[in-house]
C-alpha positions as CSV (number, residue, x, y, z in Angstrom):
1,M,-9.3,19.0,80.9
2,V,-6.0,20.7,79.8
3,K,-4.4,19.1,77.1
4,W,-1.1,20.1,76.9
5,D,0.7,18.5,74.5
6,R,0.0,18.3,70.7
7,W,-3.5,17.3,69.0
8,R,-3.5,14.8,66.4
9,A,-6.8,16.3,64.1
10,P,-7.7,14.8,60.7
11,F,-9.7,17.9,58.8
12,M,-12.2,17.8,55.7
13,T,-14.0,20.1,53.9
14,D,-16.7,20.0,51.8
15,V,-18.6,22.5,50.5
16,G,-18.6,24.9,53.4
17,H,-19.0,21.5,55.5
18,L,-15.9,21.6,58.1
19,V,-14.7,18.3,59.9
20,L,-12.1,18.6,62.8
21,H,-11.9,15.9,65.3
22,S,-9.3,13.9,66.9
23,R,-8.4,10.0,66.8
24,Q,-11.1,9.0,69.3
25,G,-14.1,11.3,67.7
26,T,-13.7,14.6,69.8
27,A,-14.7,17.9,67.4
28,L,-11.7,20.1,67.6
29,L,-13.5,23.0,66.2
30,P,-14.8,25.2,68.6
31,S,-11.0,24.6,70.1
32,F,-9.3,26.0,67.4
33,P,-11.4,28.4,65.2
34,E,-8.9,29.8,63.1
35,V,-9.1,26.6,61.5
36,R,-12.2,27.6,60.1
37,T,-11.4,30.7,59.3
38,G,-8.1,29.4,57.3
39,A,-10.5,27.0,55.9
40,A,-12.1,29.6,53.6
41,Q,-8.9,29.7,51.5
42,L,-9.3,25.7,50.1
43,P,-10.4,24.4,47.6
44,N,-13.8,22.0,48.5
45,T,-13.4,18.3,48.6
46,T,-10.1,18.6,51.2
47,A,-8.7,16.0,53.1
48,L,-5.4,17.3,55.9
49,D,-3.8,15.1,58.4
50,G,-1.6,17.0,61.0
51,V,-0.5,17.8,64.8
52,M,-1.5,21.3,65.9
């Protein structure tokens, strides 16, 4: 199923381990690979909450 509106997604990183998931717990990193690339620029133990 295609979702056409926005995604709200908490993002956390800790020593190279990334977590990006929907409010329901669905893993979103496979759908947004650019987040993994951008996360390399963030310090460890970063937590963000945003809308994509």
